[in-house]
C-alpha positions, 0 to 999 in steps of 0.5 A: 108178270116177271117173277125172277128178281131183277138184276141191277148195277149200282153206279154210285159214290156216296157211301150212305146211298149205297148202304140205303139201296143195300138195306132197301133190297134186303126188304124186297124179293124183286131186285137182286144187287149184281155189282156196286161201284163208285166208278163209271169206268168199273160199271162198264166192265160190270155191264160188260160181264154180268148183263145187268137188267137195270143200272142205277146211275149217279150222274155226279160221281165227285168221290170216285177213286177211279172213274170220271167225275161226270158220268155222262160218258157212261151212256154213250160207252154202255151203247159201244159195249154191243151187249145185245139188249138195252138195260133200263137205266135210271139216272140219279142227280142233285143237278136241276137242269132240263138241259142236263136231263135232255142230254141224259135222255137223248144218251139212253137213260129211261128216267132221271130222278132228282136226289132233292126231291122230298119224296127221294129215297133208295126205295122210291128208285128201286120202285121206279126201276121195277116199275119200267121193268113191268112196262116191257116185260118182254124185254127181260134178261132171261128172254134176250138171252134166249133171243141171242142164243137163237140168233147165235145158232142160226148163224152158226147153222148158216156158216156151217152149211155155206162151208159145207157146201163149197167142200171146206172140210171140218178138220181143217184149222182154217174152217174154224178161223173162217167160222170165228171171223164171220160169226164175229162180224155178223154179231158186232157190226160197226166194230172196228176192231181187226177181226184177224187179230180178235180170231188170233187172240181166240186161238192163240195163234199169230195173225199171220197163221190165221190168214194162212189157214183161211187161205188155205181152206179156201184154196183147199175148196177151189182146188178140189170142189167141182167148178159148178158147186163153186159157181153155184154157191159162190157167186162173187166175182174172182179175179181170174189172175188169182183164180180164187178169192182173197181172204177178206173178199171170202169172209165179207161175201159170206158175212153178207150173204148170211146177213141176208139168210137169217 
């Protein structure tokens, strides 16, 4: 049984409902509110920064000052955050429509609660949220964070080992850029972000500096590491006119290789 209180985010634009949730949480020790907003847009920011285990989402945010009136889009945008885990999502609504319910469930909601139901209350919603948590206790945020930490360590160790094998020194700036690039692509599969720009933002450098640093690290290996070692550890085909991998050929070779290993 999970003993830590469940960290939840509430996205609700009705002031009375918000106060009811606050008062209900004060009376129990199994739930903690880590964010409350009337905006689906702000809700996504909270989800990304604070990683709630549970989310209570009002389907109609008619009084929101900085979000969309229809919060259906929140569910699809939530998936794009690549949190590394699936928060439990309880949707609340005044709409009684099987079609809407089906759409909401397809987009990732665990349960939909009808606000006009005679049993509906803040306490009722919280009880449902906690009961869903108990159905899948192994998916608590604490466990998920440990899993993510282990995965990242495996990725980090694999990248370091591969770069050592082909003789790229740890003191080279390009090695840091290579490491960050490979890590990002493995951990954010399917993300269309320009990875060179991402690394440039991380290190506060220009994209050209990042590209040149990576290329210098590659050329250092191909100019100094014994050919037999390179052939053993880097098995992709290289254009003989160039004599060494291009930056993106090198990066994606190791992304695929490390993904197979882990």
